[in-house]
C-alpha positions in Angstrom: -17.8 11.6 -7.5 -17.9 14.5 -10.0 -18.0 13.8 -13.7 -17.6 15.6 -17.0 -20.7 15.1 -19.1 -20.7 15.4 -22.9 -24.3 16.4 -23.9 -26.0 16.8 -27.2 -27.6 20.3 -26.9 -30.7 19.7 -29.1 -31.9 16.6 -27.3 -30.2 17.2 -23.9 -29.0 13.6 -24.3 -25.9 12.6 -22.3 -23.5 11.0 -24.8 -20.7 10.3 -22.3 -19.6 10.7 -18.7 -16.0 10.9 -17.7 -14.5 10.9 -14.2 -12.9 14.2 -13.3 -10.2 12.5 -11.3 -8.8 10.8 -14.4 -9.7 13.2 -17.2 -8.5 16.8 -17.4 -10.5 19.4 -19.3 -8.0 19.3 -22.1 -8.3 15.5 -22.4 -12.1 15.8 -22.6 -11.7 18.2 -25.5 -9.6 15.7 -27.3 -12.1 12.9 -26.6 -14.9 15.0 -28.0 -13.0 15.7 -31.2 -12.3 12.1 -31.8 -15.3 10.2 -30.5 -18.1 12.6 -31.4 -16.7 13.9 -34.7 -19.7 12.5 -36.6 -22.3 14.3 -34.5 -20.3 17.6 -35.0 -20.2 17.0 -38.8 -23.9 16.5 -38.8 -24.4 19.9 -37.4 -25.2 19.0 -33.8 -23.9 21.2 -30.9 -22.1 19.4 -28.2 -21.3 20.8 -24.8 -19.3 19.7 -21.8 -20.7 20.3 -18.3 -19.9 19.3 -14.8 -22.3 16.8 -13.2 -23.5 17.1 -9.7 -21.9 14.7 -7.2 -23.6 11.4 -7.2 
């Protein structure tokens, strides 16, 4: 099943995985703004990528 992955660019650490079936790209953007706001304020770069099918 494909997932959206929110990753921290500097460490390549996966902060969250969200099922593409339930979350649109727009919703993932909203989640990042709300849940990962502290990391963004600290100057970290976050990115959203598509995971491979598991």
